[in-house]
N, C-alpha and C positions, 0 to 999 in steps of 0.2 A: 419632609417625610420623617415620621419619628419611629423609633423601634429598632431600626436596623440601617446600616449603610453599606454601600456597595462601592468598592474601588475599582471603577470601571477600566482604569488603566492597567490594573492587574489582570482583568480578563483579557484585554487586548494582548498582553505579553504572553498569557497561557495560550491564547489562539496561536500565536507566533510559534510556541513550543509544539503544539500539535501539527502545525504546518510542517515544520522540521521533521517531526516523526513521520509524517506522510510522505515526505521526500525520500527520507531514509528507506521506508518501506517499499516505495516504488523503485529505487535503485536495488533493493534486495529482489525485488521482482525480476528486474531485468537481468541481474547477474544469474539468478536461479534458473531463468528460462534458457539463457545461454549454457549453463551447465547441463540441463536436461538435453537440449539440442546437441551439445558436444559429446556427451557420453552415453546417449541413448543406445548406441550401437556396440558398447564395450561391456556388455553384461557377461560375456563368456558364452562358451559353446556346451557347457554342462548341464545337467538337469537343474540346477539352481538358477543359472543364467536364463534357460528356457522358461523357467517357472515365474521368474521376475519378469521376463520380457511381456509374458501373457498379462501379467497384472499392473505393469507400469503404466499404461494408458489411463486406467481408472484411478490409480494412486497420483498421478501426476494432475489429473483434472480436479481431484479433491484437494490437492495442496494448492493450485492456483485458485481455485474457487474461494478457499478459506482466506487466502492472501489478499485476494480482491475484496472480500467482505471487510477484512481488517483495514485495508486502505480506505474504503468507502466510509467506514465509521470513523476514523481519524478525521477525514475530511469534514464530516458532518459535525463532529465535535468542535473543530477549528471554527466552522462557519457558524455554528450556533452561540459560540463564545463571543464572536465579534458581533453578531446581532444583538445578544444581550448587553454587551458593552456600550453598543451606539444607542440602545434604549434607554439604558441607565443614565449615559452621558447627556441625552437629550432631556431626561428628566431633571438633571441637575443645571441645565441652562435656563436662564431666565427666559419667560416667554417673550416672544417678539410681538411688539405693539405696533399696529399699522394706523396711521393717522389720516 
C-alpha cells in the first residue's frame, strides 16, 4: 500500500489506554454510587436540604446517565481501535496460499 502507513501496534496500545480509562470510570461510578447511597439522607432539615432532597433524584439520574454514556463511549473507542488494528495487521500479513 502506498501513500500512508499505519502502526497497528500503536492502535493496540491506545486501545489498552482506553480500556484502562474505562476501568477507571467504572470504579468512579461505583464509588459515586456508594457516596450517593451513603449521603442521600444527610441533606439537613432546613429549607435548603428539603429543596435539594426534591431535586436530588433527577440530578442523580442525570449524573449517572452521563457517566454511563461516557463509559460506553470509552468502551466503543477501545473496541474500534482494536478492530482497526486487527484489520491493518491483517492487511500487512502476506496472503495465505492454499495448495
